C-alpha positions as CSV (number, residue, x, y, z in Angstrom):
1,X,0.0,0.0,0.0
2,X,1.1,3.5,-0.5
3,X,0.4,7.1,0.6
4,X,1.2,9.7,-2.1
5,X,1.3,12.8,0.1
6,X,2.4,12.9,3.7
7,X,0.4,14.6,6.4
8,X,1.8,17.9,7.8
9,X,3.0,16.5,11.1
10,X,2.6,13.6,13.6
11,X,-0.6,15.1,15.0
12,X,-2.2,15.1,11.5
13,X,-0.7,12.2,9.5
14,X,-1.9,10.8,6.3
15,X,-3.0,7.2,7.0
16,X,-4.1,4.0,5.4
17,X,-5.6,0.8,6.7
18,X,-3.4,-2.1,5.7
19,X,-5.4,-5.1,6.9
20,X,-8.0,-6.2,9.4
21,X,-7.6,-9.7,10.9
22,X,-10.2,-10.7,13.5
23,X,-10.4,-7.9,16.0
24,X,-7.0,-6.5,14.9
25,X,-6.5,-3.5,12.5
26,X,-3.1,-2.7,11.0
27,X,-2.7,0.9,9.9
28,X,0.2,3.0,8.7
29,X,0.9,6.7,8.9
30,X,3.0,9.1,6.8
31,X,3.9,12.6,7.8
32,X,6.5,15.4,7.7
33,X,8.7,15.8,10.7
34,X,9.3,19.6,10.8
35,X,11.2,19.4,14.1
36,X,14.1,17.5,12.5
37,X,17.3,19.6,12.1
38,X,18.5,18.4,8.7
39,X,16.2,18.7,5.6
40,X,12.8,18.1,7.3
41,X,12.4,14.3,6.7
42,X,9.3,12.4,6.2
43,X,8.3,9.6,8.5
44,X,6.5,6.2,7.9
45,X,5.2,4.2,10.9
46,X,2.9,1.1,11.3
47,X,0.5,0.5,14.1
48,X,-1.7,-2.3,15.4
49,X,-5.0,-1.8,17.4
50,X,-7.7,-4.1,18.5
51,X,-11.5,-3.9,19.1
52,X,-11.2,-6.6,21.8
53,X,-10.0,-5.6,25.3
54,X,-7.1,-7.6,26.8
55,X,-5.7,-8.8,23.5
56,X,-2.0,-9.3,23.4
57,X,0.8,-8.0,21.1
58,X,4.5,-8.5,21.1
59,X,6.9,-6.7,18.7
60,X,10.6,-7.4,18.3
61,X,11.5,-4.0,16.7
62,X,9.9,-1.7,19.2
63,X,10.2,-4.1,22.2
64,X,6.5,-3.8,22.8
65,X,5.1,-6.5,25.0
66,X,1.5,-5.8,26.0
67,X,-0.5,-8.8,27.3
68,X,-3.5,-6.4,27.9
69,X,-3.9,-4.3,24.8
70,X,-7.1,-2.4,25.2
71,X,-9.5,-1.5,22.3
72,X,-8.9,1.8,20.6
73,X,-5.3,2.1,21.8
74,X,-3.0,1.7,18.7
75,X,0.7,0.7,19.4
76,X,3.5,1.1,17.0
77,X,5.0,-2.0,15.5
78,X,8.0,-2.3,13.2
79,X,10.7,0.3,12.6
80,X,10.1,4.1,12.2
81,X,11.4,4.9,8.7
82,X,12.6,8.4,7.7
83,X,13.8,9.8,4.4
84,X,13.6,13.0,2.3
85,X,12.0,13.8,-1.0
86,X,15.2,14.9,-2.6
87,X,19.0,14.3,-2.6
88,X,20.5,14.1,0.8
89,X,24.1,15.2,1.8
90,X,25.3,11.6,1.9
91,X,23.3,10.4,-1.1
92,X,19.7,9.8,-2.1
93,X,17.3,10.7,0.7
94,X,15.2,7.5,0.5
95,X,14.6,5.5,3.6
96,X,13.8,1.8,3.7
97,X,13.4,-0.8,6.5
98,X,12.1,-4.3,6.6
99,X,11.2,-6.5,9.7
100,X,14.8,-6.1,11.0
101,X,14.2,-7.4,14.5
102,X,11.5,-10.0,13.7
103,X,7.8,-10.2,13.5
104,X,4.9,-8.8,15.6
105,X,2.9,-11.5,17.4
106,X,-0.7,-11.0,18.3
107,X,-3.5,-12.9,20.0
108,X,-7.1,-12.0,20.7
109,X,-8.4,-12.1,24.2
110,X,-10.8,-14.9,23.3
111,X,-7.9,-16.9,21.7
112,X,-9.6,-17.2,18.3
113,X,-7.2,-15.0,16.4
114,X,-3.4,-15.4,16.6
115,X,-0.7,-14.8,14.2
116,X,2.5,-12.9,13.2
117,X,2.9,-9.8,11.1
118,X,6.0,-9.0,9.2
119,X,6.0,-5.3,8.3
120,X,8.3,-2.9,6.4
121,X,8.1,0.6,5.1
122,X,9.9,3.0,2.7
123,X,10.0,6.8,2.3
124,X,10.5,8.2,-1.2
125,X,12.1,4.9,-2.3
126,X,12.2,6.1,-5.9
127,X,13.9,9.4,-5.2
128,X,17.2,8.4,-6.7
129,X,15.4,7.9,-10.1
130,X,13.4,11.1,-9.8
131,X,10.2,9.7,-8.3
132,X,8.1,12.2,-6.3
133,X,5.3,9.8,-5.3
134,X,4.5,7.8,-3.4
135,X,5.8,9.5,-0.2
136,X,5.5,6.3,1.8
137,X,5.3,2.7,0.9
138,X,4.2,-0.1,3.2
139,X,4.7,-3.8,2.7
140,X,4.7,-7.1,4.5
141,X,2.5,-10.1,5.2
142,X,0.5,-11.7,8.0
143,X,0.3,-15.3,9.0
144,X,-2.6,-16.5,11.1
145,X,-3.1,-19.7,12.9
């Protein structure tokens, strides 16, 4: 999935729903980080939330381990990816990260939905060849049991 234009900041990101699995929803956000000191970068992040209180989530990248995830409370999973929409001092400004520290495990409170999500993201990954969209790209897969 992709987001063509980033939101103006983390309080108002552009977002997309990646998948819904049982009570779990996987979403991604893309926004401009105006507080950064070098060429305001753009940020891509992925989140998991549930509609079922006391579900569980464990993520290797963020070290999230929440055995009591409450509904309506998204938590970040996977790496935060940053990049720029143009050349960077040390080369192209694109950022890219896969499931570097492993997957995200999740289990519903009623034990009917469990699985692993492997997520990755990119920011202006085509900038070296002149691409201006999409701003953020999200990829991965989900295994359920």
